[in-house]
C-alpha positions in Angstrom: -9.4 -71.6 -25.6 -6.7 -74.2 -25.3 -7.5 -76.2 -28.4 -6.6 -75.5 -31.9 -8.2 -72.9 -34.2 -8.0 -75.2 -37.2 -10.1 -77.7 -35.4 -13.1 -75.5 -36.3 -16.0 -76.0 -33.8 -14.6 -79.3 -32.5 -12.5 -80.0 -29.4 -10.4 -82.6 -31.3 -8.7 -82.9 -34.7 -11.4 -84.4 -36.9 -10.7 -86.0 -40.3 -13.1 -83.6 -41.9 -11.2 -80.6 -40.8 -7.8 -82.1 -41.4 -8.7 -82.8 -45.1 -10.3 -79.5 -45.6 -7.2 -77.8 -44.2 -4.9 -80.0 -46.3 -6.8 -79.7 -49.6 -8.7 -76.5 -49.3 -12.2 -78.0 -49.8 -14.4 -80.8 -48.7 -13.0 -84.2 -49.2 -15.1 -87.4 -49.3 -14.2 -91.0 -49.0 -15.4 -93.5 -51.5 -15.3 -97.1 -50.1 -14.1 -99.7 -52.6 -14.1 -103.5 -52.4 -10.9 -104.5 -54.1 -11.9 -108.1 -54.4 -9.2 -109.3 -51.9 -9.6 -111.9 -49.1 -7.7 -112.1 -45.7 -5.1 -114.5 -44.3 -7.3 -114.7 -41.2 -10.0 -116.3 -43.3 -8.2 -118.4 -46.0 -6.2 -120.5 -43.6 -2.7 -118.8 -44.0 -3.1 -117.4 -40.5 -6.5 -118.7 -39.3 -10.0 -119.3 -40.6 -13.2 -117.6 -39.9 -11.6 -114.1 -39.5 -11.8 -111.9 -36.4 -14.8 -112.9 -34.3 -16.6 -109.5 -34.7 -16.0 -109.2 -38.5 -19.0 -109.5 -40.8 -19.1 -111.7 -44.0 -18.0 -108.7 -46.0 -14.8 -108.3 -44.1 -15.9 -105.0 -42.5 -16.7 -103.7 -45.9 -20.5 -103.6 -45.6 -20.7 -100.1 -47.0 -18.1 -100.6 -49.7 -18.9 -101.1 -53.4 -19.7 -104.3 -55.2 -16.6 -106.5 -55.7 -18.1 -107.9 -58.9 -17.6 -104.5 -60.5 -14.4 -102.8 -61.6 -12.7 -100.3 -59.4 -13.8 -97.6 -61.9 -17.4 -98.6 -61.9 -17.6 -98.8 -58.2 -16.0 -95.4 -57.8 -18.3 -93.8 -60.2 -21.5 -95.3 -58.8 -20.7 -94.1 -55.3 -19.6 -90.8 -56.6 -22.7 -90.3 -58.4 -24.8 -91.0 -55.2 -22.6 -88.5 -53.2 -23.0 -85.7 -55.8 -26.8 -85.8 -55.3 -26.2 -84.4 -51.8 -22.8 -82.6 -52.1 -22.1 -81.1 -55.5 -18.5 -80.2 -55.1 -15.4 -81.8 -53.4 -12.4 -84.1 -53.9 -12.2 -87.8 -53.0 -10.2 -90.3 -51.1 -10.3 -93.8 -52.7 -10.8 -96.1 -49.7 -10.0 -99.8 -50.1 -12.0 -100.9 -47.2 -13.1 -104.5 -47.4 -10.9 -107.4 -46.2 -7.1 -107.1 -46.4 -6.1 -104.7 -49.1 -2.4 -105.6 -49.4 -3.0 -109.4 -49.5 -2.2 -110.0 -53.3 0.7 -109.9 -55.6 2.4 -106.5 -56.0 1.5 -106.2 -59.6 -2.2 -106.7 -58.9 -2.1 -104.2 -56.0 -0.3 -101.7 -58.2 -2.9 -102.1 -61.0 -5.8 -101.6 -58.6 -4.4 -98.8 -56.7 -3.4 -97.0 -59.9 -6.8 -97.4 -61.4 -8.3 -95.7 -58.2 -5.9 -92.8 -57.9 -6.4 -91.9 -61.7 -10.1 -91.3 -61.2 -11.1 -87.8 -61.7 -11.0 -85.7 -58.4 -9.0 -88.2 -56.4 -6.5 -86.6 -54.1 -5.6 -89.5 -51.8 -5.9 -93.2 -51.2 -6.6 -95.1 -47.9 -5.7 -98.7 -47.7 -7.0 -100.9 -44.9 -4.9 -104.0 -44.1 -3.1 -106.1 -41.5 0.3 -105.6 -40.1 1.3 -109.1 -41.1 0.6 -108.3 -44.8 3.2 -105.6 -45.3 6.1 -107.3 -46.9 9.1 -105.1 -48.1 7.9 -105.0 -51.7 4.3 -104.0 -50.6 5.8 -101.2 -48.4 7.9 -100.0 -51.4 4.8 -99.9 -53.5 3.0 -97.9 -50.9 5.9 -95.5 -50.8 5.6 -95.2 -54.6 1.9 -94.5 -54.4 2.5 -91.9 -51.7 4.8 -90.0 -54.1 1.7 -89.5 -56.4 -1.1 -88.9 -54.0 -1.6 -88.6 -50.3 -1.6 -92.1 -48.9 -2.5 -93.6 -45.5 -2.5 -97.2 -44.4 -5.1 -98.4 -41.8 -4.1 -101.2 -39.4 -6.7 -103.1 -37.3 -5.0 -103.3 -34.0 -8.3 -103.1 -32.0 -6.6 -103.6 -28.6 -3.1 -103.6 -27.1 -4.1 -106.3 -24.7 -2.6 -109.6 -26.0 -5.1 -111.7 -24.1 -8.0 -110.0 -25.7 -6.3 -110.2 -29.1 -6.3 -114.0 -28.7 -10.0 -114.1 -27.8 -11.0 -112.1 -30.9 -8.7 -114.2 -33.1 -6.6 -111.2 -34.3 -3.9 -113.4 -35.5 -0.8 -111.3 -34.9 1.1 -109.9 -31.8 2.2 -106.4 -30.9 5.8 -106.7 -32.2 4.3 -107.4 -35.6 2.2 -104.3 -35.4 5.1 -102.2 -34.3 7.3 -103.4 -37.0 4.7 -102.6 -39.6 4.3 -99.1 -38.2 8.1 -98.6 -38.3 8.4 -99.8 -41.9 5.5 -97.6 -43.1 6.8 -94.5 -41.2 10.3 -95.0 -42.6 8.8 -95.0 -46.0 6.9 -91.7 -45.4 3.4 -93.3 -45.3 0.9 -92.2 -42.7 -0.6 -94.8 -40.3 -4.2 -94.9 -39.0 -5.0 -97.4 -36.4 -8.4 -99.0 -35.6 -9.4 -99.6 -31.9 -12.6 -101.1 -30.6 -14.2 -100.3 -27.3 -16.4 -102.9 -25.6 -14.5 -106.1 -26.6 -15.2 -109.1 -24.4 -13.7 -109.1 -21.0 -12.1 -105.6 -21.4 -12.6 -103.0 -18.6 -12.7 -99.3 -19.3 -9.1 -99.1 -18.1 -8.2 -101.8 -20.6 -9.7 -99.7 -23.4 -7.9 -96.5 -22.2 -4.7 -98.5 -22.0 -4.8 -99.2 -25.7 -5.1 -95.5 -26.4 -2.3 -94.8 -23.9 -0.1 -97.3 -25.8 -1.0 -95.7 -29.2 -0.3 -92.2 -27.9 3.4 -93.2 -27.5 3.4 -94.8 -31.1 4.3 -93.0 -34.3 0.8 -93.0 -35.8 -1.0 -90.1 -37.5 -4.6 -91.1 -37.2 -7.0 -93.2 -35.0 -10.4 -94.7 -35.6 -12.5 -95.4 -32.5 -15.1 -98.1 -32.9 -17.9 -99.3 -30.6 -18.1 -103.1 -30.7 -21.1 -104.1 -32.7 -22.5 -107.5 -32.3 -23.7 -108.7 -35.8 -25.6 -111.7 -36.8 -23.6 -114.7 -38.3 -20.4 -113.7 -36.5 -18.4 -115.9 -34.0 -19.0 -113.2 -31.4 -22.6 -114.3 -31.1 -21.7 -117.4 -29.3 -19.9 -115.4 -26.5 -22.9 -113.2 -26.2 -25.2 -116.2 -25.9 -22.9 -117.6 -23.2 -23.0 -114.3 -21.2 -19.4 -113.4 -21.9 -20.1 -110.2 -23.6 -21.8 -107.1 -22.1 -22.7 -104.1 -24.1 -21.5 -100.7 -23.2 -24.2 -98.1 -22.5 -24.3 -94.9 -24.5 -23.2 -92.9 -21.5 -20.4 -95.3 -20.8 -19.1 -95.1 -24.3 -19.4 -91.3 -24.6 -17.5 -90.9 -21.3 -14.7 -93.4 -22.2 -14.2 -92.0 -25.8 -14.1 -88.5 -24.4 -11.4 -89.6 -21.9 -9.4 -91.3 -24.6 -9.5 -88.2 -26.8 -7.9 -86.2 -24.0 -5.1 -88.8 -23.8 -4.0 -88.4 -27.4 -1.4 -85.9 -28.6 -3.1 -83.1 -30.5 -1.4 -83.9 -33.8 -3.1 -87.3 -34.3 -6.2 -87.1 -36.5 -9.4 -88.7 -35.3 -10.8 -90.4 -38.3 -13.8 -91.9 -36.5 -15.6 -91.8 -33.1 -18.0 -94.6 -33.6 -18.7 -97.1 -36.4 -21.6 -98.1 -38.5 -23.4 -101.5 -38.7 -26.1 -102.5 -41.1 -29.4 -102.4 -39.2 -30.5 -105.7 -40.7 -27.4 -107.4 -39.1 -27.1 -105.6 -35.8 -27.9 -107.4 -32.6 -26.7 -104.7 -30.3 -26.2 -102.3 -28.8 -29.3 -100.8 -30.7 -28.5 -97.2 -29.4 -25.5 -97.2 -31.8 -27.9 -96.9 -34.8 -28.5 -93.2 -33.9 -25.0 -92.2 -34.9 -25.5 -88.5 -34.8 -26.9 -88.6 -31.4 -23.7 -90.3 -30.3 -21.4 -87.8 -32.0 -23.4 -84.9 -30.7 -23.3 -86.4 -27.1 -19.4 -86.7 -27.2 -19.2 -83.0 -28.4 -21.6 -82.0 -25.6 -19.7 -84.0 -22.9 -16.4 -82.5 -23.9 -17.8 -79.0 -23.9 -19.6 -79.4 -20.6 -16.5 -80.7 -19.0 -14.2 -78.2 -20.8 -11.9 -80.9 -22.1 -10.1 -81.4 -25.4 -7.6 -83.5 -27.4 -4.2 -83.4 -25.8 -5.4 -82.2 -22.5 -4.0 -85.3 -20.6 -1.3 -86.3 -23.0 1.7 -85.3 -21.1 0.5 -86.8 -17.8 -0.7 -89.9 -19.7 3.0 -90.4 -21.0 4.3 -91.1 -17.6 1.7 -93.6 -16.5 
């Protein structure tokens, strides 16, 4: 077997196994809405947000922003404990841009989260253009108390696609943010989306090739979900967006995994969209079927994370 024993029964480094190995037990994420907004919505960068983003700022499964951090955490924890009695927790600031506020406000909310019973880490989703020096210094401080990672929504390395989706920043901004976080000892997790308008499979894999050469510690793969009341609907109605099939997605994700170095943690292999908002692709609602299909594809083809990393480096 050419893949790592600590990956358990997977052919890649899953977040579940990584956290279990790091903390010695099951670790759950509790998704929090910190009450922030986004510079891509309030006019500082743009308005309307990225064209795929839901009204809740990709925090459709996060807590209720009208509640305190503590109450959100406890409510979600109570639900989780009905299914899993024991474990530790990652406080996950998921919705909108979670470094887009004065540092004192950020510190207060982060501290409230990491002081909850059972919390061993914090995950903070944000934008590369919202990581000023004082914010990075705060993240370094938080990281000295609990394990901290920052999630950056790159989505694609293709600058033309980035303009289509209204991302609102360029690759040099992303690269500077990664460098500043890593110089401060904070881990970086990057979001990618497969199936963006106009992108070929090679475009998707080129994003992974780019990230495989970057100092990141984790990656999230998402399938593009078309949701109601997003700007992406207009492109779909104009015939400028084609959904990936399940087989196409499984094959492309499996190839992408092989391109990554074996020390990058794979936090997600597909995303979730609320059933009541989803226009397509509808096969994505059967998440476990997709995950199992990826496992089966990799086993049937005897492939694993890192297999193509060194050849990929020179392309």
